[in-house]
C-alpha positions, 0 to 999 in steps of 0.5 A: 712293756710297762705301757702295755701293762698300764693299758691292760690295767686301765682296760681291766678297770674300765671293764669292772666299772662297766660291769658295776654300772650294768649291775647297778642299773639292773638292780635299780630296775629289778622291780621295774622289769616285773611290771607290765607298764603298758597294761598298768597305764590302761588300768590307770586310765579307768581310775575315777576322776574326782572333779567329774563328780561336781554338779555342772562341772565340765567333764575332764578327759581320761588320762593314763597318768596315775595322778593328775591335776590342773590348777588355775595359777592365780586363784588356785582353783582346781579344774581337774583332779584325779587321785591328787593326794596319793604319795608318789615319787617326784623324780627330777620334778623335785628340782623346781622346789630347789630352784624356787628356794635358790631364787628366794635366797641368792642373787644370780651372780653369786659363784657356786663351787662344786664340792667333792660331796656334791659331785660324788654323791651322784652316779655319773653314768646313771644319774642325770648330770651336766659333767662339771668337775670337782672344784670347778665353779659357775654362777648361780644363774648358770647352775639353775640353767644346769638344774632345770635344762640339763636336769643336773643332779650335781647342780641341785647338790651344789646349790643346796650346799651354797645356800644352806652350808650342807645338803642335809641343811638344805633338804630341811629347808626344802621340807620347811618351805613345802610345809609353808606353801601348804604341802601336807603330803610331801617329804623330801630327802634329796635336792634333785629327786634321786630315788629314795623310798622316803622321798615322795610328794603328791600331784596337789603338793607339786601344783602348789610348789609350781604355783610359786615357781611359775610366778617367777619370770626368770624361772619360767624362762629357764624352764622353757629353754631346750639348750643352754651354753655355759662357756669355758672360764678360769673356773671351768675347764671346758664349755658345758651345754645342758640339754633338755629332753622335754618334748613340749618345747618349740620345735619338738615333737609335742610342742605346745604353743601356749607353754610358759615352762615345764620340768620333766622327771623320771626314774624306773620307779617313779615313771614319767612325771611332768610339771608344766605351765601354759597361758592363754587369753589371760588364764594361766594354768598349771598341770601336773601328771605323775606316774605316767608312761612315755609319751603320754606324759606329754599328750596327757598334759596337752589334753588337760591344758586344752580342756582347761582353756576350752571349758573355763573362763576367768572373770574379775569379781569386782566387775560382777559382784553386786552382793558385796558392792559398797560403792552406792551404800551411804553407810560405807561412804565418807562425807561428800567433799566440797565438790559433792564427790564421795569415796567409799570407806570399803571397796572390793580388791580390783584384781580379784578373780574367779574361774567358772565353767564357760556355760555358767554365769557369775550369778551361779556362784555362791559367796561367803564372807570370811573374816578370820581368813582375811590377810593383813590390810583386809577387812574380810575376804569373800569366798566364791564357790560353784556347787561346793567347788572353790573357784576364787576369792576377793578381798574387802579393803579399807580405803583411805579417803581420797580428794577429788582434786589433788591440791598438793601438786605444786605448779611450776613457777613462771620463768618470768619470775626471778628467784630474787623476786620470789625471795623478796615476796616471801616475807609478804606471804602470811600463814593462816589456817587453810593457807599453805605457804611453800618456799617457792612463794606459791600459795595453795589453798586448802578448800575444805579448811577455808569452807569450814572457817567461812561457815564458822564466821557466818554463824558468828555473824548471825549470832551477833546480829541476833544478839543485837536485835534481842538487846534492841527489842528489850530496850524498846520494850522497857521504854514502852513500859516506862511511858505507859507507867508515866501516863497512867500515873497522871490518869491519861488515856493512851490512844496512839502508843506509836505516837509517843514511841516513834522518836525512839525508832 
């Protein structure tokens, strides 16, 4: 009898929970049900595309996302821009910022414990989660896979607590980090993107965050994983298998072959968001679409990636720039060394790149020197633009003079010379300017120093010779005068002066 009462109680409790969950779901979606999203997507497709207004810029596609951006990752060049600064809800794409901060502030083998607050602050039947229980622990690496593959909201909370001590402190770190990355239209309230009216960002800010996120090889690999296994362990009661709903991955419906990584995000108010990265032919692109409808978040992303790879090219500025080339300018060159070589004092950074339309040439770019924006170790920065659109920059660096030949490399002592022989000859090696005495008895000559000393010695010898001839000539002149004075006193006429002076020669 008690058994049936317990079963009835459990059934009643479950029914209440189900009703509450259904009511909660309806309350969250009440605003969503009043909107015709298909019609809104068509309206958004007609919104203006700001990048299409740039003179000579390739015309980008019309996408259904309310906001979209395509950025070249290395230079930060914006290839496509549509309403990129509007405040929108990021949903679970927030997690790329959480993951980036975790990578900067922890090691992957650290153990993350899942507290009651981390788990109870999410609604398990409505929020995305991986199913870990209160008090269980997994590594930071496993937590990040749970965050990025399974989009586990509790993973974001536990990671935040582990790094900052509390969820609130970690959220403060998120806002500080976003500000340092240049985000001016973002404010984060949660670690995972769970909806809050004050939790917002924009496509441009998400691209800046993604730029750092996708520069990390491990985060790229995690965000390109469809399924991941977290095995059972002494601190984990059962095996967990986070699964991604991202359809850009290999084997999925909208698989994209050049994909580097991608993170989805959805709530009934945020709609479909997608942050992705792809690489082809040496060019790495970041795409963000926000407030889109399924499955257009995938098709829009693919269309924008193809537009970027087809319509743009990336060049090394140092290979094409002649305006700021200093290699042939003697004013910027050091003195020639003993072998007639010369190295520049200033040079353009070799890995500086610019992005421009495929039908444009480097000569079409405008450039401007920026001294104030130069970073540490740079003399200045050259800012490149195409019809007013920034397309990259190059640093001007101060170079240390480099010798043509490296005389500091020590040759290997011949095996035929024993250590005893080397030690016996060590005392015979003398030290002098331009001669470097190494303990292995190998003498290295500083060619430039010796050349200077040889020149000084030559000048000294010439000075001595000049002094000798000056003294000798003066003595001869004095003797001539003495002889002439002597003969004049006797009234004699001097006919052949050399006759009387030849014995002095």
